[in-house]
C-alpha positions as CSV (number, residue, x, y, z in Angstrom):
1,M,84.8,94.2,200.6
2,K,86.0,97.2,202.8
3,R,85.6,99.6,199.8
4,R,82.2,98.4,199.4
5,L,80.9,99.4,203.1
6,T,82.3,103.2,203.0
7,I,80.5,103.2,199.8
8,K,77.6,102.4,201.5
9,I,77.8,104.9,204.8
10,S,79.4,107.8,202.6
11,L,76.5,108.2,200.4
12,P,73.9,109.1,202.7
13,V,75.8,110.6,205.1
14,I,77.2,113.2,202.0
15,F,73.5,113.4,200.9
16,L,72.3,114.9,204.2
17,L,75.4,117.1,204.6
18,V,74.7,118.7,201.3
19,L,71.0,119.0,202.4
20,G,72.0,120.6,206.2
21,M,74.5,122.7,203.9
22,S,71.5,124.1,201.6
23,G,69.8,127.3,201.6
24,C,67.2,126.1,199.7
25,G,63.3,127.2,201.3
26,W,62.1,123.6,200.8
27,W,64.5,122.6,202.4
28,K,63.7,124.8,205.6
29,D,59.6,123.7,205.2
30,M,60.7,120.5,205.3
31,R,62.7,121.1,208.9
32,E,59.9,122.7,210.0
33,W,56.9,120.2,209.7
34,W,59.3,117.4,210.5
35,R,60.5,118.4,213.8
36,P,59.4,116.2,216.8
37,A,59.0,118.3,218.9
38,D,57.5,120.6,216.8
39,M,55.0,118.0,216.2
40,A,54.7,117.1,219.6
41,R,53.3,121.4,221.3
42,A,51.2,121.7,217.6
43,T,48.5,123.0,219.3
44,P,45.3,124.1,217.4
45,E,46.3,128.1,218.6
46,S,50.0,127.7,217.4
47,L,48.5,125.7,214.2
48,Y,46.2,128.6,213.4
49,K,49.1,131.3,214.5
50,R,51.7,129.6,212.1
51,G,48.8,129.5,209.2
52,A,48.3,133.4,210.1
53,E,52.1,134.1,210.1
54,L,52.3,132.1,206.5
55,Y,49.9,134.5,205.4
56,Q,51.2,137.6,206.1
57,E,54.4,136.8,204.9
58,G,52.3,135.5,201.4
59,R,53.2,132.0,201.9
60,Y,49.5,130.7,201.1
61,R,50.1,127.7,199.8
62,K,51.9,126.9,203.0
63,A,49.7,128.8,205.3
64,I,47.3,126.4,203.8
65,E,48.4,123.5,205.1
66,S,48.6,124.4,208.1
67,F,44.8,125.7,208.6
68,Q,44.2,122.2,206.6
69,R,46.4,120.7,209.4
70,L,44.0,122.3,212.7
71,M,40.8,121.1,211.1
72,E,41.9,117.7,210.5
73,Q,43.3,117.3,214.3
74,Y,41.1,119.3,215.9
75,P,37.8,119.3,213.6
76,L,35.5,120.2,217.0
77,H,38.0,123.2,218.5
78,N,36.2,127.0,217.7
79,L,39.3,128.4,215.7
80,V,38.1,125.5,212.5
81,V,35.8,128.2,211.3
82,S,38.6,131.0,211.4
83,A,40.9,127.9,209.9
84,E,38.2,127.4,207.0
85,I,38.6,131.6,206.1
86,G,42.1,131.6,206.8
87,I,42.4,129.0,203.6
88,A,39.9,130.3,201.7
89,D,41.8,133.7,202.2
90,S,45.0,132.1,201.5
91,Y,43.4,130.8,197.9
92,F,42.2,134.2,197.3
93,S,45.6,135.8,197.7
94,D,46.9,133.7,195.7
95,E,44.9,134.9,192.7
96,N,43.6,131.0,192.7
97,Y,40.1,132.4,192.6
98,I,38.4,129.0,191.6
99,E,39.5,127.2,194.7
100,A,38.6,130.1,197.3
101,E,35.5,130.4,195.2
102,M,34.9,127.2,196.1
103,V,35.5,127.2,199.8
104,Y,33.5,130.5,200.3
105,R,31.0,129.0,199.1
106,D,30.9,125.9,201.3
107,F,31.4,128.0,204.1
108,I,28.3,130.0,203.2
109,S,26.9,127.1,203.4
110,L,27.2,125.0,206.0
111,R,27.5,128.1,208.6
112,P,24.4,130.0,207.5
113,T,24.3,131.8,210.9
114,N,27.8,132.4,211.8
115,E,28.9,136.6,212.2
116,N,31.5,135.5,208.9
117,L,29.0,135.1,206.5
118,P,28.9,138.8,204.9
119,Y,31.9,138.7,204.8
120,A,32.7,135.2,203.2
121,M,29.7,136.5,200.8
122,Y,31.6,139.5,200.1
123,Q,34.6,137.6,199.0
124,L,32.5,135.3,196.8
125,G,31.7,138.1,194.6
126,M,34.7,139.9,194.6
127,C,36.1,136.1,192.9
128,H,34.7,137.0,190.1
129,Y,34.8,140.7,190.1
130,N,38.5,139.9,190.1
131,Q,38.3,137.9,186.2
132,I,36.2,139.9,184.7
133,G,37.7,140.8,181.3
134,A,38.6,143.4,178.8
135,I,35.0,144.9,177.4
136,D,35.3,142.9,174.3
137,Q,35.0,139.6,175.9
138,D,32.7,137.3,177.2
139,Q,31.5,139.5,180.4
140,T,29.9,136.4,182.0
141,E,31.7,136.7,185.6
142,A,30.5,140.4,185.6
143,I,27.0,138.8,185.6
144,K,28.0,136.3,188.3
145,A,29.7,138.7,191.0
146,L,27.0,141.4,190.4
147,K,24.1,138.5,191.5
148,E,26.5,137.5,194.6
149,F,27.1,141.4,195.7
150,E,23.2,142.1,195.5
151,R,22.5,138.2,197.1
152,L,24.8,140.6,200.0
153,T,23.4,143.5,200.2
154,A,19.9,142.1,200.7
155,R,20.4,139.6,203.1
156,F,22.7,142.3,205.0
157,T,21.7,145.9,204.9
158,E,23.7,147.2,207.7
159,S,26.8,145.4,207.1
160,K,29.7,146.9,206.2
161,F,30.6,144.7,202.9
162,S,27.5,145.8,202.1
163,V,28.7,149.6,201.5
164,L,31.8,148.4,200.2
165,A,29.2,146.0,198.3
166,E,27.3,148.7,196.7
167,R,30.0,150.2,194.5
168,H,31.3,147.1,193.4
169,I,27.3,146.5,191.9
170,L,27.2,150.4,190.4
171,E,31.1,149.4,188.9
172,C,29.6,145.4,187.0
173,R,26.6,147.4,186.0
174,K,28.6,150.0,184.4
175,R,30.2,147.1,182.5
176,L,27.8,145.2,181.8
177,A,26.1,148.4,180.1
178,E,29.2,149.4,178.3
179,K,29.7,145.5,176.7
180,E,26.3,145.9,175.5
181,F,27.0,149.7,174.4
182,Y,29.9,147.9,172.4
183,V,28.3,145.2,171.2
184,G,25.5,148.0,170.3
185,K,28.1,150.5,168.1
186,F,29.2,148.0,166.3
187,Y,26.2,147.0,164.3
188,F,25.5,150.4,163.5
189,T,28.8,150.6,162.3
190,Q,28.3,147.7,160.3
191,G,24.7,149.1,159.2
192,K,22.7,146.8,161.3
193,Y,20.7,149.1,162.5
194,K,17.5,147.2,163.7
195,A,20.4,144.8,166.3
196,A,22.0,147.5,167.3
197,L,18.3,149.3,167.9
198,G,17.7,146.7,170.4
199,R,21.4,146.9,172.2
200,F,20.6,150.4,172.6
201,E,17.1,150.2,174.0
202,T,18.3,147.4,176.6
203,I,20.9,150.0,178.1
204,A,18.2,152.7,178.0
205,R,15.7,150.3,180.0
206,E,18.4,148.2,182.7
207,Y,21.1,150.3,182.9
208,P,20.0,154.3,183.2
209,G,21.9,156.9,185.6
210,I,25.9,155.2,185.1
211,G,27.3,157.5,183.2
212,L,26.0,156.7,179.5
213,D,22.7,158.5,178.9
214,Y,23.8,160.7,176.8
215,K,26.0,158.7,174.6
216,V,22.6,155.7,174.0
217,R,20.2,158.8,173.6
218,Y,22.3,159.6,170.2
219,F,22.3,156.8,168.9
220,L,19.1,155.1,170.2
221,E,17.4,157.7,168.2
222,E,20.0,157.5,164.8
223,S,19.2,154.0,164.9
224,K,15.8,154.2,164.6
225,K,16.1,157.0,162.4
226,R,18.5,155.0,160.1
227,F,16.2,151.8,160.9
228,I,12.8,153.6,159.7
229,R,15.0,154.9,156.5
230,Q,16.2,151.9,155.5
231,E,12.9,149.6,156.3
232,A,11.9,152.1,153.5
233,E,14.1,151.4,151.3
234,E,14.4,148.2,151.3
235,K,10.2,148.3,151.0
236,I,11.1,150.2,147.4
237,K,13.6,148.1,146.6
238,K,11.2,145.0,146.9
239,E,8.5,146.2,145.2
240,K,10.9,147.4,142.3
241,E,12.0,144.1,142.1
242,E,8.6,142.6,142.0
243,K,7.1,145.0,139.5
244,K,10.1,143.7,136.7
245,A,9.4,140.2,137.7
246,R,5.5,140.6,137.1
247,A,6.9,142.4,133.5
248,K,9.2,139.4,133.1
249,A,6.2,137.5,133.7
250,A,3.4,139.6,132.2
251,K,6.3,139.6,128.7
252,D,7.0,135.7,128.8
253,A,3.2,134.8,128.9
254,K,3.0,136.6,126.1
255,A,5.7,135.1,123.9
256,F,4.2,131.7,124.6
257,R,0.7,133.0,123.6
258,E,2.1,133.9,120.1
259,G,4.1,131.1,119.9
260,K,7.3,133.0,120.3
C-alpha cells in the first residue's frame, strides 16, 4: 500500500521537475501563456506589443496567436486594425502566402477606407509575385500579381506603394513576355511557324519596350518568311498529290472500260 502511494505522488513530481529543468522553447512558451499574473495584466497594448516583439524575433506563429488574442478579447479596440495587418504580415514573412493573401483580401474588403489600404493591396500583389515560377512553368501567379499591382496604381496614384508597384508591374510584364517568347521559340524550332508567329505577334502588340523588341522583331520576320515558304511548299505538295490521284483514277477508269 505504501509503495503504491509513493508511486502516485512521485510520478507527477518527477514530470514537473523534468519540465522545469528542460530548456525547450515550447515549455517556455507554455509558461508565458499560462502564468495567471500575465493573463490578468493582458491589455490590448501589451498584447499588441508582445505580438510585435514575437514578429521581430521571427516567431511568426506565436505573433499570430498574440494578435488573434487581442482581436478576440478586445474586438472594438483601435489596435484591432493593426493586429489584422500584423497577422497578415506574419503569414507573409513565414512564406505562408495563401493564408496571407486571405487575410489581406479580407482587410481590403472589410476596410475600404482605412489608411493602410494601399499597403494591404501592395502586399496582396506581393503574395502572388513571390510565387512566380521559372520561365518554363505556368505564369498564373505573374498574371495575378500584375492585376493586383495595376489595381493599386490606378486607385492610389500618389501612394509610395504605387511607386513600388510600378516597378513590379514592369517585371511582371517582362516575365509574361519572356514566357510568350519561350513558347514561341519552341514552336519555331519545331517548324510550327504559324503557332510561333502568333506568339511573337502577341509580344510585339502587348509587351513593347521591355527589352525584347530586337529579338522579337527578328523571330517575327523570320517566322513570317518561313511560314509563307512552308505554305507554298505544302500547296505544291498538295497539288502534286491531287494530280497523282487524278492520274491514278483516270488509269483505273480506263482499265475498267477495257475490261482489264
